[in-house]
Structures are given as C-alpha cells and as structure tokens.
N, CA, C and O of each residue as an XYZ file, in Angstrom:
464
protein
N      25.238     70.130     32.386
C      24.965     69.267     33.521
C      24.195     68.018     33.082
O      24.491     66.902     33.509
N      23.196     68.237     32.215
C      22.389     67.100     31.751
C      23.258     66.092     30.999
O      23.113     64.881     31.163
N      24.155     66.614     30.179
C      25.055     65.727     29.413
C      25.964     64.938     30.358
O      26.199     63.750     30.138
N      26.466     65.577     31.390
C      27.316     64.907     32.364
C      26.544     63.793     33.072
O      27.087     62.709     33.287
N      25.288     64.047     33.437
C      24.470     63.017     34.079
C      24.281     61.823     33.154
O      24.370     60.676     33.591
N      24.019     62.092     31.869
C      23.848     61.004     30.897
C      25.124     60.176     30.785
O      25.065     58.948     30.726
N      26.264     60.836     30.756
C      27.549     60.134     30.667
C      27.776     59.272     31.910
O      28.242     58.138     31.802
N      27.450     59.804     33.080
C      27.625     59.037     34.313
C      26.705     57.827     34.361
O      27.117     56.750     34.793
N      25.474     57.994     33.924
C      24.528     56.868     33.904
C      25.004     55.806     32.935
O      24.985     54.619     33.264
N      25.434     56.210     31.738
C      25.933     55.251     30.741
C      27.155     54.508     31.274
O      27.270     53.294     31.103
N      28.059     55.228     31.915
C      29.264     54.594     32.462
C      28.899     53.603     33.563
O      29.522     52.548     33.682
N      27.890     53.940     34.367
C      27.454     53.040     35.434
C      26.895     51.752     34.852
O      27.240     50.665     35.317
N      26.030     51.857     33.832
C      25.464     50.659     33.220
C      26.540     49.836     32.519
O      26.505     48.607     32.574
N      27.472     50.476     31.876
C      28.569     49.749     31.214
C      29.410     49.013     32.248
O      29.811     47.870     32.027
N      29.678     49.664     33.373
C      30.449     49.014     34.432
C      29.713     47.824     35.016
O      30.328     46.805     35.334
N      28.400     47.944     35.160
C      27.606     46.830     35.680
C      27.632     45.665     34.711
O      27.719     44.512     35.132
N      27.557     45.949     33.413
C      27.604     44.879     32.408
C      28.953     44.170     32.450
O      29.016     42.945     32.345
N      30.019     44.925     32.602
C      31.347     44.299     32.681
C      31.472     43.464     33.949
O      32.101     42.406     33.933
N      30.886     43.924     35.034
C      30.965     43.161     36.277
C      30.239     41.828     36.138
O      30.678     40.823     36.698
N      29.123     41.808     35.391
C      28.398     40.555     35.180
C      29.156     39.634     34.243
O      29.090     38.414     34.397
N      29.876     40.188     33.274
C      30.584     39.372     32.294
C      32.035     39.254     32.704
O      32.882     40.030     32.261
N      32.321     38.272     33.558
C      33.678     38.082     34.045
C      34.556     37.367     33.035
O      35.702     37.039     33.345
N      34.045     37.115     31.828
C      34.843     36.413     30.835
C      36.044     37.248     30.416
O      36.972     36.721     29.802
N      36.045     38.558     30.738
C      37.179     39.392     30.396
C      38.280     39.308     31.449
O      39.397     39.767     31.208
N      37.983     38.730     32.613
C      39.001     38.532     33.635
C      39.886     37.365     33.202
O      39.396     36.388     32.636
N      41.158     37.465     33.463
C      42.099     36.433     33.030
C      42.742     35.750     34.220
O      42.862     36.320     35.304
N      43.154     34.504     33.986
C      43.943     33.756     34.959
C      44.996     32.980     34.173
O      44.705     32.414     33.119
N      46.190     32.958     34.682
C      47.261     32.179     34.068
C      47.020     30.698     34.337
O      46.534     30.327     35.405
N      47.359     29.862     33.377
C      47.230     28.421     33.579
C      48.026     27.979     34.810
O      47.635     27.034     35.495
N      49.132     28.657     35.088
C      49.945     28.302     36.253
C      49.267     28.666     37.574
O      49.612     28.114     38.619
N      48.307     29.589     37.535
C      47.587     29.996     38.746
C      46.400     29.087     39.045
O      45.809     29.170     40.122
N      46.051     28.228     38.106
C      44.920     27.324     38.300
C      45.250     26.271     39.356
O      46.418     25.947     39.571
N      44.225     25.739     40.010
C      44.470     24.614     40.914
C      45.075     23.435     40.144
O      44.865     23.292     38.939
N      45.815     22.612     40.846
C      46.480     21.452     40.240
C      45.490     20.598     39.442
O      45.815     20.124     38.353
N      44.290     20.404     39.979
C      43.284     19.576     39.302
C      42.834     20.201     37.986
O      42.551     19.482     37.027
N      42.764     21.527     37.928
C      42.385     22.211     36.684
C      43.484     22.067     35.638
O      43.195     21.893     34.454
N      44.742     22.138     36.067
C      45.853     21.942     35.117
C      45.825     20.519     34.568
O      46.117     20.303     33.392
N      45.475     19.549     35.411
C      45.373     18.159     34.944
C      44.222     18.013     33.952
O      44.347     17.283     32.968
N      43.106     18.698     34.195
C      41.974     18.657     33.266
C      42.361     19.289     31.935
O      41.987     18.782     30.877
N      43.102     20.382     31.976
C      43.592     21.004     30.728
C      44.446     20.022     29.931
O      44.315     19.924     28.711
N      45.312     19.302     30.622
C      46.168     18.323     29.935
C      45.322     17.226     29.290
O      45.624     16.785     28.181
N      44.263     16.782     29.974
C      43.366     15.773     29.396
C      42.641     16.314     28.165
O      42.466     15.598     27.179
N      42.224     17.571     28.224
C      41.547     18.187     27.075
C      42.497     18.224     25.884
O      42.119     17.871     24.766
N      43.730     18.653     26.130
C      44.720     18.717     25.046
C      45.018     17.338     24.467
O      45.287     17.214     23.272
N      44.972     16.294     25.307
C      45.264     14.932     24.859
C      44.037     14.265     24.224
O      44.148     13.194     23.628
N      42.872     14.902     24.354
C      41.656     14.308     23.810
C      41.045     13.235     24.696
O      40.235     12.433     24.232
N      41.424     13.213     25.969
C      40.873     12.246     26.921
C      41.856     11.135     27.192
O      43.016     11.224     26.791
N      41.423     10.109     27.851
C      40.063      9.821     28.307
C      39.694     10.664     29.522
O      40.551     11.038     30.322
N      38.404     10.954     29.643
C      37.911     11.812     30.707
C      37.258     10.975     31.806
O      36.599      9.977     31.513
N      37.433     11.369     33.060
C      36.933     10.566     34.169
C      35.427     10.677     34.406
O      34.853      9.824     35.082
N      34.785     11.693     33.875
C      33.354     11.892     34.085
C      32.624     11.748     32.757
O      33.061     12.300     31.747
N      31.516     11.013     32.747
C      30.826     10.745     31.484
C      30.246     12.007     30.854
O      30.004     12.030     29.647
N      30.018     13.053     31.640
C      29.478     14.293     31.078
C      30.560     15.229     30.549
O      30.246     16.272     29.977
N      31.817     14.873     30.731
C      32.898     15.702     30.190
C      32.803     15.749     28.674
O      32.638     14.725     28.011
N      32.912     16.967     28.138
C      32.851     17.154     26.698
C      31.472     17.461     26.156
O      31.305     17.652     24.952
N      30.456     17.512     27.055
C      29.113     17.838     26.562
C      29.047     19.319     26.191
O      29.878     20.119     26.619
N      28.054     19.662     25.396
C      27.869     21.054     24.987
C      27.484     21.888     26.205
O      26.590     21.526     26.970
N      28.173     23.002     26.365
C      27.837     23.991     27.395
C      26.920     25.011     26.738
O      27.299     25.644     25.753
N      25.728     25.174     27.270
C      24.694     25.997     26.641
C      24.877     27.503     26.841
O      24.277     28.289     26.107
N      25.675     27.918     27.798
C      25.884     29.339     28.087
C      24.559     30.033     28.411
O      24.349     31.184     28.030
N      23.672     29.333     29.110
C      22.357     29.888     29.464
C      22.471     31.149     30.313
O      21.637     32.050     30.221
N      23.503     31.201     31.133
C      23.710     32.354     32.001
C      24.211     33.566     31.220
O      24.188     34.691     31.721
N      24.658     33.331     30.004
C      25.181     34.386     29.107
C      26.361     35.133     29.729
O      26.495     36.347     29.570
N      27.198     34.401     30.428
C      28.376     35.025     31.027
C      29.596     34.921     30.116
O      30.612     35.572     30.358
N      29.496     34.115     29.083
C      30.557     34.025     28.080
C      30.066     34.705     26.807
O      28.860     34.874     26.622
N      30.984     35.097     25.929
C      30.559     35.743     24.685
C      29.572     34.866     23.909
O      29.717     33.645     23.856
N      28.577     35.505     23.313
C      27.574     34.782     22.546
C      28.189     34.083     21.336
O      28.898     34.703     20.543
N      27.916     32.808     21.204
C      28.410     31.986     20.094
C      27.310     31.010     19.705
O      26.372     30.801     20.474
N      27.410     30.403     18.513
C      26.390     29.421     18.116
C      26.377     28.213     19.055
O      27.388     27.876     19.673
N      25.212     27.570     19.148
C      25.079     26.376     19.973
C      26.088     25.323     19.524
O      26.260     25.085     18.328
N      26.739     24.709     20.474
C      27.748     23.699     20.174
C      29.168     24.234     20.187
O      30.121     23.456     20.139
N      29.324     25.551     20.253
C      30.658     26.161     20.256
C      31.402     25.840     21.551
O      32.601     25.562     21.529
N      30.684     25.879     22.686
C      31.308     25.656     23.988
C      31.121     24.211     24.452
O      30.075     23.602     24.225
N      32.157     23.673     25.107
C      32.117     22.341     25.737
C      32.590     22.495     27.173
O      33.412     23.361     27.475
N      32.070     21.651     28.059
C      32.467     21.749     29.465
C      33.123     20.471     29.963
O      32.820     19.368     29.510
N      34.042     20.662     30.923
C      34.797     19.556     31.502
C      34.874     19.762     33.010
O      35.030     20.886     33.488
N      34.765     18.683     33.740
C      34.799     18.717     35.199
C      36.220     18.890     35.707
O      37.150     18.238     35.231
N      36.372     19.770     36.673
C      37.620     19.891     37.423
C      37.327     19.290     38.797
O      36.562     19.870     39.568
N      37.922     18.133     39.119
C      37.630     17.488     40.407
C      37.923     18.407     41.590
O      38.861     19.204     41.572
N      37.094     18.268     42.607
C      37.275     19.024     43.842
C      37.657     18.033     44.932
O      36.866     17.144     45.247
N      38.849     18.159     45.520
C      39.251     17.238     46.588
C      38.218     17.195     47.706
O      37.703     18.226     48.138
N      37.926     15.980     48.165
C      36.987     15.802     49.257
C      35.536     15.707     48.832
O      34.664     15.476     49.670
N      35.255     15.881     47.540
C      33.874     15.788     47.040
C      33.686     14.463     46.325
O      34.569     14.025     45.587
N      32.547     13.819     46.533
C      32.256     12.566     45.837
C      31.478     12.810     44.545
O      31.373     11.923     43.698
N      30.928     14.035     44.401
C      30.218     14.369     43.166
C      31.121     15.220     42.272
O      32.308     15.377     42.559
N      30.569     15.764     41.200
C      31.369     16.555     40.264
C      31.809     17.900     40.833
O      32.744     18.505     40.307
N      31.175     18.375     41.870
C      31.550     19.661     42.440
C      31.159     20.813     41.534
O      30.377     20.636     40.600
N      31.702     21.996     41.808
C      31.307     23.217     41.109
C      32.324     23.691     40.079
O      32.031     24.593     39.293
N      33.503     23.102     40.071
C      34.573     23.628     39.220
C      34.510     23.017     37.819
O      34.320     21.811     37.660
N      34.673     23.876     36.803
C      34.649     23.424     35.420
C      35.649     24.213     34.587
O      36.035     25.331     34.925
N      36.049     23.591     33.490
C      36.726     24.294     32.403
C      35.778     24.227     31.224
O      35.276     23.159     30.875
N      35.538     25.370     30.615
C      34.702     25.459     29.423
C      35.605     25.883     28.274
O      36.341     26.865     28.368
N      35.533     25.122     27.190
C      36.350     25.435     26.013
C      35.466     26.003     24.919
O      34.259     25.765     24.883
N      36.084     26.749     24.038
C      35.367     27.293     22.901
C      36.062     26.939     21.610
O      37.287     27.007     21.506
N      35.257     26.553     20.613
C      35.695     26.203     19.267
C      36.138     24.744     19.231
O      36.255     24.085     20.264
N      36.377     24.263     18.030
C      36.811     22.876     17.856
C      37.834     22.826     16.738
O      37.476     23.098     15.592
N      39.082     22.494     17.007
C      39.626     22.167     18.334
C      39.580     23.391     19.250
O      39.499     24.524     18.774
N      39.631     23.163     20.553
C      39.510     24.276     21.497
C      40.545     25.373     21.250
O      41.744     25.118     21.146
N      40.032     26.606     21.160
C      40.902     27.762     20.935
C      40.892     28.713     22.134
O      41.853     29.449     22.359
N      39.798     28.690     22.900
C      39.704     29.517     24.107
C      39.288     28.615     25.261
O      38.579     27.625     25.080
N      39.748     28.985     26.453
C      39.509     28.187     27.654
C      39.083     29.116     28.781
O      39.670     30.180     28.982
N      38.051     28.701     29.516
C      37.561     29.470     30.654
C      37.515     28.559     31.878
O      37.293     27.354     31.764
N      37.730     29.158     33.048
C      37.668     28.419     34.311
C      36.581     29.032     35.183
O      36.503     30.254     35.314
N      35.751     28.195     35.774
C      34.781     28.632     36.772
C      34.937     27.759     38.006
O      34.983     26.532     37.914
N      35.018     28.400     39.151
C      35.119     27.674     40.421
C      33.781     27.662     41.147
O      33.645     27.037     42.199
N      32.785     28.361     40.580
C      31.507     28.531     41.280
C      30.304     28.133     40.413
O      29.251     28.769     40.468
N      30.474     27.095     39.629
C      29.402     26.526     38.810
C      28.716     27.578     37.939
O      27.505     27.780     38.021
N      29.509     28.236     37.112
C      29.047     29.147     36.049
C      28.633     30.540     36.521
O      28.164     31.333     35.705
N      28.787     30.866     37.798
C      28.428     32.225     38.230
C      29.460     33.233     37.755
O      29.126     34.389     37.495
N      30.706     32.805     37.639
C      31.760     33.691     37.130
C      32.763     32.856     36.351
O      32.938     31.663     36.602
N      33.409     33.502     35.414
C      34.417     32.840     34.576
C      35.659     33.700     34.505
O      35.602     34.926     34.594
N      36.783     33.024     34.342
C      38.045     33.703     34.062
C      38.646     33.023     32.836
O      38.735     31.797     32.768
N      39.050     33.829     31.884
C      39.655     33.269     30.681
C      41.079     32.826     31.015
O      41.849     33.570     31.623
N      41.412     31.612     30.609
C      42.720     31.055     30.913
C      43.736     31.525     29.876
O      43.554     31.326     28.675
N      44.798     32.148     30.355
C      45.909     32.537     29.485
C      46.884     31.394     29.458
O      47.322     30.915     30.504
N      47.226     30.952     28.269
C      48.102     29.796     28.118
C      49.430     30.193     27.539
O      50.297     29.341     27.342
C-alpha cells in the first residue's frame, strides 16, 4: 500500500510538471492564425520585421520552454487584429538559424511547439 501511495504521489507531481510545461503540446503551422503564419514567413526570410523588438533575446524567465543557454531563444511579435500595441501573441524561436518554433497566444503563460 505504501509503495502504491508513493507511485501515485510521484505520478501526480509529474503530471503537474507536464501541465506547467506546455512546450510539449504541438500545433501545426496550418492551424496557426494567419498573422502567425505571416510572422513565420518573415522569420524564414530574415525580415524586415514590423516591430523594433522583434528578434530580441527571449529570456525564458517563466521556464516554460526547455532550459537552454542565454541567447538561444528569440521572440517575434504576432500582430493581433484590432490592437494598437504588440498584443500578447508571440513566436519564439530556438537556435540560430532557428530550428524550433513555439507559439504563445497568452504572453508566455503557455506555449505550443509548431510542427512544420
């Protein structure tokens, strides 16, 4: 019984960790909003980018993406229709040239890895 309780507790904590790290959730590039697909095309073309902060280092302070050295991640704005500011949507890339791509619609609270 004690062993079963330990297994259940471990499974609960592991499940909670996975729930916090949404970087394992995937989204197809075709499922992204039109504006996100346009941002992906700009990233692939190397710009020019419409926002001066596009391409800055993403610090991963929230630790929702896999741990990597500083400078590994870069962030790009995904415009939100009807907003005059940058809004909450971003694409975060990893590596240089970018090898992995993540989408967040809620300003870094959750991420989905983009399948290309």
